[in-house]
C-alpha positions as CSV (number, residue, x, y, z in Angstrom):
1,M,51.7,41.5,180.2
2,L,50.1,38.2,179.2
3,A,52.8,35.5,179.8
4,V,56.5,35.0,180.6
5,G,58.1,32.1,178.7
6,R,61.7,30.7,178.9
7,A,63.9,30.2,175.9
8,G,67.2,29.0,177.4
9,A,68.8,31.7,179.3
10,F,66.4,34.2,178.0
11,R,62.7,35.2,178.8
12,V,60.1,35.7,176.1
13,L,57.5,38.3,177.2
14,S,54.0,38.1,175.5
15,L,52.5,41.5,175.5
16,A,49.1,43.0,174.5
17,A,49.8,45.4,171.8
18,P,46.7,47.0,170.0
19,G,47.9,48.2,166.5
20,V,51.4,47.1,166.7
21,P,51.2,43.8,164.7
22,A,49.4,45.5,161.8
23,A,52.3,47.9,161.4
24,F,55.1,45.8,162.3
25,R,58.2,45.2,159.9
26,P,61.2,43.2,160.9
27,G,63.7,45.2,162.5
28,T,61.3,47.6,164.1
29,F,61.2,48.0,168.0
30,V,58.8,49.0,170.8
31,V,59.6,51.0,173.8
32,A,58.3,49.5,177.1
33,S,58.0,50.7,180.5
34,P,56.2,49.2,183.6
35,G,53.2,51.3,184.3
36,D,53.7,54.9,183.9
37,D,57.4,54.9,184.9
38,R,59.0,56.3,181.8
39,L,62.4,56.4,183.6
40,A,62.2,52.7,183.3
41,A,61.4,52.7,179.6
42,R,63.6,50.3,177.6
43,A,63.7,49.5,173.8
44,W,63.1,45.8,172.6
45,W,63.1,44.3,169.3
46,I,59.8,42.8,168.3
47,H,60.5,39.0,167.9
48,R,57.0,37.8,167.0
49,V,53.7,39.2,166.3
50,D,50.1,37.8,166.2
51,P,47.5,40.2,165.1
52,A,44.6,37.8,166.2
53,S,45.5,35.9,169.2
54,A,43.0,34.9,171.9
55,F,43.9,38.1,173.7
56,G,43.7,40.3,170.6
57,P,46.8,41.7,168.9
58,T,49.9,40.6,170.8
59,I,53.8,40.8,170.4
60,E,56.6,38.8,171.9
61,V,60.0,40.4,173.0
62,V,63.0,38.6,174.1
63,V,64.8,39.8,177.4
64,D,68.1,38.7,178.7
65,P,67.9,38.5,182.5
66,G,71.8,38.8,182.6
67,S,71.5,42.4,181.5
68,P,70.8,45.3,183.9
69,S,67.6,46.2,182.1
70,G,66.5,42.8,181.2
71,A,66.8,41.7,185.0
72,W,64.0,44.1,185.8
73,F,61.7,43.2,183.0
74,A,62.3,39.4,183.5
75,D,61.1,39.6,187.0
76,L,57.9,41.3,186.4
77,A,54.8,39.4,187.0
78,V,52.2,38.2,184.6
79,G,49.4,40.9,184.7
80,T,51.8,43.9,185.2
81,R,50.6,46.7,183.3
82,I,53.2,47.5,180.4
83,A,53.1,51.0,178.7
84,L,54.1,50.3,174.9
85,T,55.0,52.8,172.2
86,G,55.6,51.3,168.7
87,P,56.3,49.8,166.3
88,L,59.2,52.2,166.1
89,G,62.3,52.9,163.8
90,R,63.6,52.0,160.3
91,P,63.2,48.4,159.5
92,F,65.1,46.2,157.4
93,T,64.8,46.6,153.6
94,L,63.7,43.7,151.7
95,P,65.2,42.9,148.2
96,R,63.0,43.7,145.1
97,Q,64.0,40.5,143.4
98,P,64.8,37.1,145.0
99,V,68.5,37.0,146.1
100,A,70.4,34.7,148.5
101,A,70.5,36.4,152.0
102,L,72.8,35.6,155.0
103,L,71.6,36.5,158.3
104,V,73.8,36.7,161.3
105,G,73.0,37.1,165.0
106,E,74.4,36.3,168.4
107,G,72.3,35.5,171.6
108,H,69.2,37.6,172.1
109,A,70.0,39.5,168.9
110,V,68.5,36.7,166.8
111,A,65.2,38.0,168.0
112,P,64.5,40.3,165.0
113,L,65.9,37.9,162.4
114,L,63.3,35.3,162.5
115,A,60.5,37.4,161.2
116,L,63.0,38.9,158.6
117,A,63.6,35.2,157.5
118,E,59.9,34.6,157.0
119,R,59.5,37.8,154.9
120,L,62.5,36.8,152.9
121,R,61.2,33.3,152.3
122,A,57.9,34.6,151.1
123,R,59.9,36.5,148.5
124,E,61.6,33.2,147.5
125,C,65.0,34.3,148.8
126,P,67.3,31.6,149.7
127,V,68.2,32.2,153.4
128,T,71.1,31.1,155.5
129,L,71.1,31.9,159.2
130,L,74.3,31.9,161.2
131,V,73.6,31.8,165.0
132,G,76.1,32.3,167.7
133,A,76.2,32.3,171.4
134,R,78.5,31.9,174.4
135,D,77.0,28.4,175.2
136,E,74.0,26.2,174.4
137,K,71.7,27.9,176.9
138,H,72.3,31.4,175.2
139,L,71.2,30.1,171.7
140,L,67.9,31.5,170.7
141,A,65.2,30.0,168.3
142,V,67.5,27.5,166.6
143,R,64.8,24.9,166.2
144,E,62.3,27.3,164.8
145,A,64.9,28.7,162.3
146,R,65.5,25.2,160.8
147,R,61.9,25.2,159.7
148,L,62.2,28.6,158.0
149,V,65.5,28.8,156.3
150,R,67.6,26.7,153.8
151,Q,70.6,26.5,156.2
152,V,71.3,27.2,159.7
153,V,74.9,27.3,161.1
154,V,75.4,27.3,164.8
155,V,78.5,28.6,166.5
156,T,79.2,28.7,170.3
157,E,82.3,30.0,172.2
158,D,82.5,27.0,174.4
159,G,81.9,24.6,171.5
160,S,78.9,23.0,173.3
161,V,76.7,23.2,170.2
162,G,77.9,23.3,166.7
163,H,81.2,25.1,165.7
164,R,83.5,26.4,168.3
165,G,84.3,30.1,168.1
166,V,82.3,33.1,167.2
167,V,80.2,34.1,164.2
168,A,82.8,36.4,162.6
169,D,84.9,33.3,162.1
170,H,82.3,31.9,159.7
171,V,80.8,34.9,157.8
172,G,83.4,35.1,155.0
173,S,82.9,31.3,154.0
174,L,79.3,31.5,154.4
175,L,79.0,34.4,152.2
176,A,80.9,32.8,149.4
177,S,79.1,29.2,149.8
178,S,75.7,30.7,149.8
179,S,76.3,33.1,147.0
180,A,74.8,35.7,149.2
181,G,73.8,39.1,147.6
182,V,72.9,40.7,151.0
183,L,73.9,40.2,154.6
184,Y,71.5,41.2,157.5
185,T,72.7,41.3,161.1
186,A,71.7,42.6,164.5
187,G,73.5,43.3,167.9
188,R,75.5,45.5,169.8
189,P,78.2,47.7,168.0
190,D,81.1,45.4,169.2
191,A,79.3,42.4,168.2
192,V,78.2,43.2,164.7
193,R,81.3,45.3,163.5
194,A,83.3,42.6,162.3
195,V,80.5,41.0,160.5
196,A,79.8,44.1,158.6
197,S,83.5,44.7,157.8
198,I,83.7,41.2,156.4
199,A,80.6,41.7,154.2
200,A,82.1,45.1,153.1
201,S,85.4,43.4,152.1
202,S,83.6,40.8,150.2
203,D,81.5,43.5,148.4
204,V,78.4,42.3,149.9
205,P,75.9,45.1,151.2
206,S,75.0,44.8,154.7
207,Q,72.2,46.1,156.7
208,V,72.8,46.3,160.6
209,A,70.3,46.7,163.2
210,L,72.3,48.3,166.0
211,E,71.5,47.5,169.6
212,V,72.2,50.9,171.4
213,P,70.2,52.6,174.2
214,M,67.2,54.2,172.8
215,P,65.5,55.9,175.9
216,C,62.7,57.7,174.1
217,G,62.3,55.9,170.9
218,T,61.1,59.1,169.1
219,G,64.4,61.0,168.6
220,L,63.6,63.8,171.0
221,C,66.2,62.9,173.6
222,H,69.1,62.5,171.3
223,G,70.4,59.6,173.6
224,C,71.1,57.2,170.8
225,V,73.2,59.2,168.3
226,V,75.4,57.3,165.9
227,A,78.1,58.6,163.7
228,V,77.6,57.8,160.0
229,V,79.2,58.8,156.6
230,G,76.6,59.9,154.3
231,D,76.3,59.0,150.5
232,D,78.0,62.3,149.8
233,A,81.0,61.2,151.9
234,V,80.3,63.9,154.6
235,P,80.4,62.7,158.2
236,R,77.1,63.3,160.1
237,Q,75.2,62.0,163.1
238,V,71.9,60.1,163.0
239,R,69.5,59.0,165.6
240,A,69.2,55.3,165.9
241,C,65.7,55.3,166.9
242,T,64.3,57.2,164.0
243,E,67.0,57.0,161.1
244,G,67.7,53.5,162.4
245,P,68.1,51.1,164.1
246,V,68.7,49.6,160.7
247,L,71.6,51.1,158.9
248,P,73.9,50.3,155.9
249,G,76.8,48.7,157.5
250,H,79.3,50.5,155.2
251,R,77.8,54.0,156.3
252,I,78.5,53.4,160.0
253,D,81.6,55.1,161.5
254,W,82.6,52.2,163.6
255,E,85.6,54.0,165.1
256,A,83.3,56.5,166.7
257,L,81.0,53.9,168.4
258,P,81.6,52.7,171.8
């Protein structure tokens, strides 16, 4: 581990990651563990990459010290040896033609959306980013986002910054006002379910990066199974770490998720 930075309530870990930046696509993740302790392995979205830093190829991941797994990683000292596997998983799919896009994230789940916004901007897609958090200190990368996208809308539950409420309160109106042709979101199932449902009711396709436990990252342990409905309308189960973590929102069986 090269450095530990602060971003409000979060920690941003800078990690040496040979080979990862070159293969990175927004929405992919790494599985990290301190030393050789694979039982402590955790999956983290890749926030930023730098293929040619002073330390060689590096990545940044965002850790929430308030979560059980995040507390352990946030307390690791600079210089700790971190075993990395990645990038893993299915990334966000970019539109072939320029189309307005709405990106939605709360708290640390904004982490995979900044790189996505950069890729969309490079394809001349107008981007609106809806950022939510419980309070000001749990907002992530708002200042950086304002330099990347056409519009940033901020929502906090306590009203300390931006609108008071939750992101779901604003998804419908922003889909309409931005003329969005696609919605991208990331987060825990309970946080993104309403967002994906509003997109579906607005006839806007959505891509959802699900935050679920992914212990191995390779599909071998089957610890990240998600129920979906296939294009053939047949229910089935997929592994979030291989067939996901990005899945079409309308295909996820939300009732079957915890």
